Backbone as a printed PyTorch tensor [residue, N CA C, xyz], in Angstrom:
tensor([[[-64.7780, -42.2570,   5.2560],
         [-65.8830, -41.4350,   4.5200],
         [-65.0090, -40.3020,   3.5410]],

        [[-65.3290, -39.7490,   2.5410],
         [-64.5950, -38.9370,   2.1980],
         [-65.3540, -37.5670,   1.8810]],

        [[-64.6410, -36.4690,   2.2520],
         [-65.3430, -35.1110,   2.3090],
         [-65.1310, -34.3710,   1.0660]],

        [[-66.0290, -33.5350,   0.6290],
         [-66.0680, -33.0300,  -0.7970],
         [-65.7980, -31.7230,  -0.4610]],

        [[-64.6320, -31.1680,  -1.3820],
         [-64.2960, -29.8780,  -1.2390],
         [-65.0220, -28.7280,  -2.4330]],

        [[-65.6130, -27.6270,  -1.9660],
         [-66.0930, -26.9550,  -2.8320],
         [-64.8500, -25.9890,  -3.7930]],

        [[-65.3190, -25.9410,  -5.1710],
         [-64.1210, -25.6520,  -6.0910],
         [-64.5910, -24.1940,  -6.3590]],

        [[-63.8210, -23.1550,  -6.3380],
         [-64.1690, -22.0980,  -6.8280],
         [-63.9630, -21.7870,  -8.5190]],

        [[-65.0150, -21.7860,  -9.1080],
         [-64.8930, -21.9020, -10.5960],
         [-63.9400, -20.8150, -11.3790]],

        [[-63.9020, -19.8020, -10.4390],
         [-62.9770, -18.5240, -10.9060],
         [-61.5860, -18.4560, -10.6260]],

        [[-61.4600, -19.5480,  -9.6920],
         [-59.8800, -19.5210,  -9.3310],
         [-59.0270, -20.4250, -10.2840]],

        [[-57.6880, -19.6850, -10.3910],
         [-56.9140, -20.2300, -11.3330],
         [-55.6250, -21.0000, -10.6810]],

        [[-55.3130, -21.9090, -10.8720],
         [-54.0390, -22.3430, -10.1540],
         [-53.0690, -22.5740, -11.2710]],

        [[-51.7490, -21.9970, -10.5690],
         [-50.6940, -21.5220, -11.3060],
         [-49.5620, -22.5040, -10.6250]],

        [[-48.4380, -22.8100, -11.5820],
         [-47.5040, -23.5390, -10.9980],
         [-47.0530, -23.3360, -10.1130]],

        [[-46.2220, -23.5640,  -9.2580],
         [-45.5820, -23.0890,  -7.6620],
         [-44.3880, -22.3390,  -8.4270]],

        [[-43.7670, -22.1460,  -9.1620],
         [-42.4560, -21.7680,  -9.5540],
         [-43.1420, -20.1570, -10.1160]],

        [[-44.4220, -19.8400, -11.0860],
         [-44.7220, -18.8550, -11.2480],
         [-45.3030, -17.9190, -10.1880]],

        [[-46.3390, -18.5410,  -9.0450],
         [-46.5960, -18.1400,  -7.9470],
         [-45.4180, -17.4350,  -7.3220]],

        [[-44.1100, -17.6490,  -7.1250],
         [-43.3380, -17.4150,  -6.3250],
         [-42.6930, -16.3400,  -7.0370]],

        [[-42.5910, -16.2730,  -8.5730],
         [-41.9840, -15.0350,  -9.3850],
         [-42.9190, -14.2990,  -9.0140]],

        [[-44.4350, -14.3250,  -9.2850],
         [-45.1540, -12.9810,  -9.0600],
         [-45.0620, -12.7940,  -7.8980]],

        [[-44.9650, -13.3080,  -6.6910],
         [-44.7130, -13.0080,  -5.1050],
         [-43.6160, -12.0370,  -4.7500]],

        [[-42.3440, -12.5180,  -5.6230],
         [-41.3000, -12.0380,  -5.2740],
         [-41.0520, -10.6670,  -6.3940]],

        [[-41.6640, -10.7210,  -7.4230],
         [-41.9200,  -9.4390,  -8.4370],
         [-40.1120,  -8.9670,  -8.6830]],

        [[-39.1220,  -9.6500,  -9.3250],
         [-38.0530,  -8.9900,  -9.4230],
         [-37.5130,  -8.0330, -10.2710]],

        [[-38.6500,  -8.0620, -11.2320],
         [-38.6720,  -6.7680, -12.1650],
         [-38.9310,  -5.6130, -11.5740]],

        [[-39.5030,  -5.4620, -10.5900],
         [-40.1090,  -3.9490,  -9.7790],
         [-39.4950,  -3.8790,  -8.3810]],

        [[-38.5710,  -2.8970,  -8.1660],
         [-38.4730,  -2.2750,  -6.7470],
         [-39.1730,  -1.1870,  -6.7000]],

        [[-39.6350,  -1.3000,  -5.3830],
         [-40.3970,  -0.2240,  -4.4650],
         [-40.2120,   1.3650,  -5.3510]],

        [[-38.8350,   1.6770,  -5.5190],
         [-38.6560,   2.7990,  -6.0390],
         [-39.2670,   3.2550,  -7.4390]],

        [[-39.2550,   1.6550,  -8.4800],
         [-39.9400,   1.9720,  -9.8610],
         [-41.0800,   1.7470,  -9.2410]],

        [[-42.2260,   1.0020,  -8.4420],
         [-43.6020,   1.2520,  -8.2150],
         [-43.9250,   2.6860,  -7.7940]],

        [[-43.5420,   3.1980,  -6.7450],
         [-43.9770,   4.3970,  -5.7570],
         [-43.1140,   5.7130,  -6.4790]],

        [[-42.2570,   5.2930,  -7.3460],
         [-41.4880,   6.6570,  -7.7340],
         [-40.5750,   7.2150,  -6.3340]],

        [[-39.2200,   7.3400,  -7.0550],
         [-38.1280,   8.0510,  -6.1680],
         [-38.5020,   9.3150,  -5.2050]],

        [[-39.4370,   9.9480,  -5.7490],
         [-39.8490,  10.9560,  -5.0570],
         [-41.2330,  11.2530,  -4.0600]],

        [[-41.4270,   9.6940,  -3.9100],
         [-42.9990,   9.4930,  -3.3300],
         [-42.4030,   9.7720,  -1.5990]],

        [[-43.0690,   9.8310,  -0.7130],
         [-42.9980,   9.9530,   0.5050],
         [-43.4260,   8.8180,   1.1850]],

        [[-42.2930,   7.6950,   1.6680],
         [-42.6120,   6.5490,   2.2380],
         [-43.1320,   7.1280,   3.6310]],

        [[-44.4350,   5.8490,   4.2310],
         [-44.9010,   6.9280,   5.5340],
         [-45.2130,   5.5480,   6.2760]],

        [[-45.4410,   5.6230,   7.2890],
         [-46.2990,   4.2850,   8.2550],
         [-47.0960,   5.5310,   9.3870]],

        [[-48.0280,   4.9100,   9.7740],
         [-48.7710,   5.6060,  10.6790],
         [-49.7090,   4.1920,  11.4930]],

        [[-49.6850,   4.6220,  12.8780],
         [-50.0940,   3.5520,  13.7390],
         [-50.5180,   4.3130,  14.8290]],

        [[-51.1970,   3.8690,  15.9020],
         [-51.8660,   4.2890,  17.1860],
         [-50.6030,   3.7830,  18.3190]],

        [[-50.2130,   4.7280,  19.2080],
         [-49.7850,   4.7700,  20.6160],
         [-50.0000,   5.1300,  21.5660]],

        [[-50.6330,   4.6280,  22.3940],
         [-51.5420,   4.9730,  23.4740],
         [-52.1870,   6.2850,  23.8440]],

        [[-52.9170,   5.9950,  22.4560],
         [-53.7730,   7.0060,  22.3360],
         [-53.6360,   8.2220,  21.4490]],

        [[-52.4020,   8.0090,  21.0670],
         [-51.6200,   8.9990,  20.0070],
         [-51.6010,   8.2620,  18.3450]],

        [[-51.8930,   9.1640,  17.5220],
         [-51.8980,   8.7030,  15.9520],
         [-50.4540,   9.3060,  15.5110]],

        [[-49.6160,   8.0810,  15.3180],
         [-48.2430,   8.5910,  15.1080],
         [-47.9320,   8.3440,  13.6940]],

        [[-47.5020,   9.4210,  12.9080],
         [-47.1530,   9.2250,  11.3060],
         [-45.5410,   9.6940,  11.3940]],

        [[-44.7650,   8.4860,  10.6950],
         [-43.6930,   8.4960,  10.2060],
         [-43.5690,   8.6320,   8.6870]],

        [[-42.3540,   9.5110,   8.5420],
         [-42.3940,  10.0710,   6.8640],
         [-40.9600,   9.9570,   6.7480]],

        [[-40.2930,   9.0290,   5.9460],
         [-38.9500,   9.0470,   5.6650],
         [-38.4640,  10.2500,   4.7300]],

        [[-37.8680,  11.1630,   5.0640],
         [-37.3290,  12.1090,   4.1160],
         [-35.7490,  12.5330,   4.5490]],

        [[-34.8190,  12.0490,   4.2140],
         [-33.5870,  12.2070,   4.5260],
         [-33.0260,  13.3150,   3.5580]],

        [[-32.0800,  14.1080,   4.0620],
         [-31.2510,  15.3240,   3.4140],
         [-32.2090,  16.5510,   3.4000]],

        [[-32.9620,  16.8070,   4.3070],
         [-33.6610,  17.9380,   4.3270],
         [-33.1900,  18.8600,   5.1750]],

        [[-33.4640,  20.3460,   4.8730],
         [-33.3960,  21.4050,   5.6390],
         [-34.7910,  21.6580,   6.3540]],

        [[-35.1080,  21.5240,   7.6030],
         [-36.6840,  21.3760,   7.8390],
         [-37.1030,  22.4880,   8.0320]],

        [[-36.1420,  23.4310,   8.3340],
         [-36.4690,  24.9630,   8.6310],
         [-36.9500,  25.5410,   6.7090]],

        [[-36.4240,  25.4110,   5.8550],
         [-37.1140,  25.5710,   4.6460],
         [-37.7460,  24.9280,   3.7630]],

        [[-37.4250,  23.5730,   4.1090],
         [-37.8670,  22.5120,   2.7850],
         [-38.8020,  21.6570,   3.4350]],

        [[-39.4220,  21.7100,   4.4230],
         [-40.3410,  20.7660,   5.3940],
         [-41.8330,  21.8520,   5.8130]],

        [[-42.9560,  21.4390,   5.6340],
         [-44.1750,  22.4370,   5.6510],
         [-44.9660,  21.4890,   6.3730]],

        [[-45.5500,  20.9360,   7.4130],
         [-46.5340,  20.2040,   7.9900],
         [-47.7270,  21.0480,   8.4070]],

        [[-49.1510,  20.7110,   8.2760],
         [-50.0620,  21.3150,   8.5900],
         [-51.2790,  20.3750,   9.0000]],

        [[-52.3450,  21.0550,  10.0370],
         [-53.5600,  20.0150,   9.4610],
         [-54.6250,  21.0000,   9.3440]],

        [[-55.4480,  20.8410,   8.4200],
         [-56.8690,  21.3820,   7.8020],
         [-57.5100,  20.7740,   7.8230]],

        [[-58.9510,  20.8070,   8.3520],
         [-60.5120,  20.1700,   8.2610],
         [-60.4060,  18.8540,   8.0010]],

        [[-59.5820,  18.3220,   9.4260],
         [-59.2630,  17.0280,   9.4170],
         [-58.8060,  15.9720,   8.5790]],

        [[-57.5980,  16.6540,   8.0360],
         [-56.3280,  16.1530,   7.2200],
         [-55.0200,  16.6350,   7.5220]],

        [[-54.0030,  15.5840,   7.8080],
         [-52.7740,  16.0490,   7.7440],
         [-52.3670,  16.2520,   6.5470]],

        [[-51.5210,  17.3720,   5.9300],
         [-50.6860,  17.7700,   5.0490],
         [-49.2620,  18.0360,   5.5000]],

        [[-48.2180,  16.9630,   4.5610],
         [-47.0230,  16.8940,   4.6800],
         [-46.5960,  17.4980,   3.2880]],

        [[-45.5800,  18.5530,   3.5740],
         [-45.1170,  18.5910,   1.9230],
         [-43.6360,  19.0100,   2.1670]],

        [[-42.6070,  18.4680,   1.3260],
         [-41.1590,  18.7240,   1.1360],
         [-40.4880,  19.1140,  -0.0440]],

        [[-39.8200,  19.7170,   0.1330],
         [-38.6250,  20.0900,  -1.3610],
         [-37.6000,  19.8980,  -1.1630]],

        [[-36.8870,  19.1860,  -1.7350],
         [-35.5060,  18.9630,  -1.8730],
         [-34.9910,  19.2690,  -2.9650]],

        [[-33.2200,  19.4770,  -3.0310],
         [-32.8510,  20.0940,  -4.3060],
         [-31.2830,  20.1550,  -3.9600]],

        [[-30.5700,  19.1370,  -4.5840],
         [-29.1690,  18.7570,  -4.3240],
         [-28.6400,  18.9660,  -5.5970]],

        [[-27.4610,  19.6010,  -5.5340],
         [-26.4970,  20.1850,  -6.5590],
         [-24.9870,  19.7700,  -6.3590]],

        [[-24.1360,  18.8460,  -7.5650],
         [-23.0800,  18.7040,  -7.2050],
         [-21.9840,  18.7490,  -8.4500]],

        [[-21.2390,  19.9180,  -8.0940],
         [-20.4070,  20.1430,  -9.4880],
         [-19.1070,  19.7490,  -9.0620]],

        [[-18.3720,  18.7930, -10.3010],
         [-16.8600,  19.0060, -10.2070],
         [-16.1370,  19.3580, -11.4110]],

        [[-15.3450,  20.4160, -10.6910],
         [-14.6990,  21.2120, -12.3170],
         [-12.9460,  20.5310, -12.2470]],

        [[-12.5660,  20.4730, -13.0090],
         [-11.1250,  20.1860, -13.4040],
         [-10.5550,  20.9410, -14.7030]],

        [[ -9.2030,  20.5940, -14.7440],
         [ -8.8400,  21.5580, -16.3580],
         [ -9.6490,  21.0000, -17.3370]],

        [[ -9.3340,  19.6860, -17.4360],
         [ -9.6310,  18.7260, -18.4490],
         [-11.3740,  18.5070, -18.6230]],

        [[-12.3140,  18.6830, -17.4890],
         [-13.6220,  18.2330, -17.5600],
         [-14.4520,  18.8560, -16.3180]],

        [[-15.8860,  19.0370, -16.9720],
         [-16.7830,  19.7760, -15.8590],
         [-17.8790,  18.9050, -15.7690]],

        [[-18.2790,  18.5140, -14.4060],
         [-19.2920,  17.2460, -14.5810],
         [-20.2130,  18.1540, -13.2840]],

        [[-21.4190,  17.8870, -13.4300],
         [-22.7160,  18.6340, -12.7880],
         [-23.8560,  17.3040, -12.9850]],

        [[-24.3130,  17.2670, -11.3040],
         [-25.1190,  16.3870, -11.4320],
         [-26.6170,  17.2720, -10.0060]],

        [[-27.5130,  16.7210, -10.2150],
         [-28.6660,  17.6010,  -9.7390],
         [-29.7510,  16.4420,  -9.4770]],

        [[-30.3510,  16.4940,  -8.2930],
         [-31.5610,  16.0460,  -7.9110],
         [-32.5370,  16.7040,  -7.1300]],

        [[-33.9970,  16.9890,  -7.7280],
         [-34.9350,  18.1700,  -7.0100],
         [-36.1150,  17.1510,  -7.1030]],

        [[-36.8560,  17.7500,  -6.3430],
         [-38.3110,  17.3280,  -6.3170],
         [-39.0060,  17.4850,  -5.0610]],

        [[-40.6900,  18.0650,  -5.3910],
         [-41.2440,  18.3380,  -4.5220],
         [-42.4040,  17.0860,  -4.3140]],

        [[-42.3700,  16.6250,  -2.6180],
         [-43.0610,  15.5360,  -2.0420],
         [-44.3460,  16.2800,  -1.4270]],

        [[-45.3390,  15.1740,  -1.3340],
         [-46.4980,  15.7410,  -0.7390],
         [-47.3330,  14.8130,  -0.5940]],

        [[-47.8620,  14.8350,   0.8420],
         [-48.9160,  13.6330,   1.1300],
         [-49.9440,  13.6960,   2.0440]],

        [[-51.2860,  13.8500,   1.8690],
         [-52.4110,  13.9050,   2.6800],
         [-52.9380,  12.5700,   3.3990]],

        [[-53.1690,  13.1630,   4.8190],
         [-53.8130,  11.8230,   5.4080],
         [-54.8320,  12.1040,   6.1840]],

        [[-56.1100,  11.4890,   5.9410],
         [-57.0260,  11.6190,   6.8580],
         [-57.0050,  11.7140,   8.3300]],

        [[-57.3010,  12.1950,   9.2310],
         [-57.0480,  12.2980,  10.8850],
         [-58.6370,  11.3250,  11.4690]],

        [[-58.1010,  10.5790,  12.3670],
         [-59.2850,  10.1940,  12.8830],
         [-60.3240,  11.4650,  13.6580]],

        [[-61.5980,  11.1670,  13.6170],
         [-62.4470,  11.8370,  14.0580],
         [-62.0560,  12.5170,  15.2930]],

        [[-61.7850,  13.9390,  15.5330],
         [-61.5490,  15.0450,  16.8730],
         [-60.4130,  14.6390,  17.1720]],

        [[-59.5430,  15.6120,  16.6870],
         [-58.0160,  15.4080,  16.8730],
         [-57.7270,  16.9910,  17.5020]],

        [[-57.1120,  17.2000,  18.4900],
         [-56.8200,  18.4720,  18.8830],
         [-55.1380,  18.9940,  18.3570]],

        [[-55.4950,  20.2880,  17.9900],
         [-54.3400,  20.8880,  17.4420],
         [-53.0440,  21.0470,  18.3570]],

        [[-53.5790,  21.6680,  19.4710],
         [-52.2400,  22.1840,  20.5880],
         [-51.4580,  21.3000,  21.0340]],

        [[-52.1420,  20.3710,  20.9790],
         [-50.8160,  19.0880,  21.3720],
         [-50.1420,  18.4090,  20.6180]],

        [[-50.0890,  19.0110,  19.2730],
         [-49.5760,  18.3590,  17.8330],
         [-48.0950,  18.4970,  18.3780]],

        [[-47.0110,  17.3940,  18.0860],
         [-45.7030,  17.6520,  17.9000],
         [-45.4530,  16.5600,  16.9000]],

        [[-44.1880,  17.3630,  16.2740],
         [-43.5490,  16.8810,  15.2720],
         [-42.0740,  16.8390,  15.5380]],

        [[-41.4360,  15.7990,  15.3260],
         [-40.0900,  16.0380,  15.3480],
         [-39.0820,  15.2640,  13.7090]],

        [[-38.0810,  15.7090,  13.8530],
         [-37.4360,  15.3090,  12.6000],
         [-36.0680,  14.6190,  13.2280]],

        [[-35.5440,  13.0940,  13.2870],
         [-34.4700,  12.5580,  13.5950],
         [-33.8320,  11.6810,  12.7810]],

        [[-32.8790,  11.7910,  12.4730],
         [-31.6630,  10.7010,  11.1810],
         [-32.9120,  10.7630,   9.7570]],

        [[-33.3400,  11.8800,   9.6300],
         [-34.0160,  11.8100,   8.1230],
         [-35.2660,  10.9040,   8.3230]],

        [[-35.9850,  11.1240,   9.7420],
         [-37.7080,  10.7850,   9.9460],
         [-38.2240,  11.7650,  10.3550]],

        [[-39.1060,  12.1760,   9.9150],
         [-40.1940,  12.8950,  10.3270],
         [-41.2990,  12.3680,  11.0980]],

        [[-41.5660,  12.8650,  12.4850],
         [-42.5670,  11.9050,  13.3730],
         [-43.6270,  12.8820,  13.6250]],

        [[-44.4910,  12.6120,  13.5690],
         [-45.8950,  13.5500,  13.8560],
         [-46.8350,  12.6910,  14.8420]],

        [[-46.9290,  13.3550,  16.2140],
         [-47.8140,  12.7670,  17.0010],
         [-49.0240,  13.7990,  17.3690]],

        [[-50.1560,  13.0030,  16.9100],
         [-51.4510,  13.8450,  17.0110],
         [-52.1890,  12.8800,  18.3110]],

        [[-52.6360,  13.5760,  19.3510],
         [-53.6690,  12.9090,  20.4390],
         [-54.9250,  13.2190,  20.3100]],

        [[-55.5820,  12.1640,  20.2740],
         [-56.9650,  11.8940,  19.9200],
         [-57.7950,  13.1210,  20.6850]],

        [[-59.0360,  13.5830,  20.5230],
         [-59.7110,  14.5300,  21.4220],
         [-60.5380,  15.2040,  20.7940]],

        [[-61.0820,  16.6410,  20.8810],
         [-62.0450,  17.4640,  20.5600],
         [-61.3690,  18.1680,  19.0940]],

        [[-62.7940,  17.9150,  18.3470],
         [-62.5920,  18.4610,  16.7430],
         [-61.7580,  19.5110,  16.5140]],

        [[-60.8080,  19.6460,  15.5460],
         [-59.9000,  20.8840,  15.4210],
         [-60.8920,  21.6270,  14.3150]],

        [[-60.8720,  23.1010,  14.1510],
         [-61.3880,  24.0350,  13.1340],
         [-60.2450,  24.6050,  12.7360]],

        [[-60.0290,  25.1100,  11.4850],
         [-59.2750,  25.8460,  10.5930],
         [-58.1280,  24.7950,  10.1470]],

        [[-57.0930,  25.9830,   9.7230],
         [-55.4660,  25.2930,   9.5510],
         [-54.5840,  25.7700,  10.3610]],

        [[-53.8790,  24.7830,  10.6600],
         [-52.5450,  25.4380,  11.9110],
         [-51.3860,  24.5710,  11.5230]],

        [[-50.3840,  25.1800,  11.4600],
         [-49.1490,  24.7000,  10.9640],
         [-48.5010,  24.0530,  12.3590]],

        [[-47.6250,  23.3100,  11.6960],
         [-47.2450,  22.4030,  13.0460],
         [-45.5480,  22.8420,  12.9010]],

        [[-44.9950,  23.4110,  14.0670],
         [-43.8080,  23.3580,  14.1500],
         [-42.8270,  22.2550,  14.2830]],

        [[-41.8770,  22.0230,  13.3060],
         [-40.6630,  20.9040,  13.6710],
         [-39.8970,  21.0970,  14.0440]],

        [[-39.5320,  19.7240,  15.2640],
         [-38.4250,  20.4820,  16.1270],
         [-37.1140,  19.2470,  15.9960]],

        [[-35.7950,  19.7880,  15.5130],
         [-34.6250,  18.7350,  15.4900],
         [-34.3370,  18.0110,  16.5920]],

        [[-34.1590,  16.7270,  16.4190],
         [-33.9790,  15.8530,  17.4730],
         [-32.4760,  15.7370,  17.2570]]])
């Protein structure tokens, strides 16, 4: 007995080589897609804690990084300035990179601000937010170097 398959009238079947090409996207890398100045992040739950990790190498956390909670949102803001100069008798070379980065993430309903911890280790900022009663107002989160 043969079974009939329903076919989606809007589906387009591409050759295998074309599907692989589209999936691999060799013409685009992540820096091209999100821009080199975007903050790459991950967030997950771990033992009742919301954990947010952000990749931010080369920062001076005392002056270049600000993390705050406001009205159910987590704000992470950073600024990077790097300048390199090489002088010689015959030539002068100067390179610089700078940029301001900012991300805002919604928090799960009811988080406490008193127990929020932020650490900076090997170029990664980790913010741990426990679930609890709703927080009011804006609170700046101190960042500890580990």
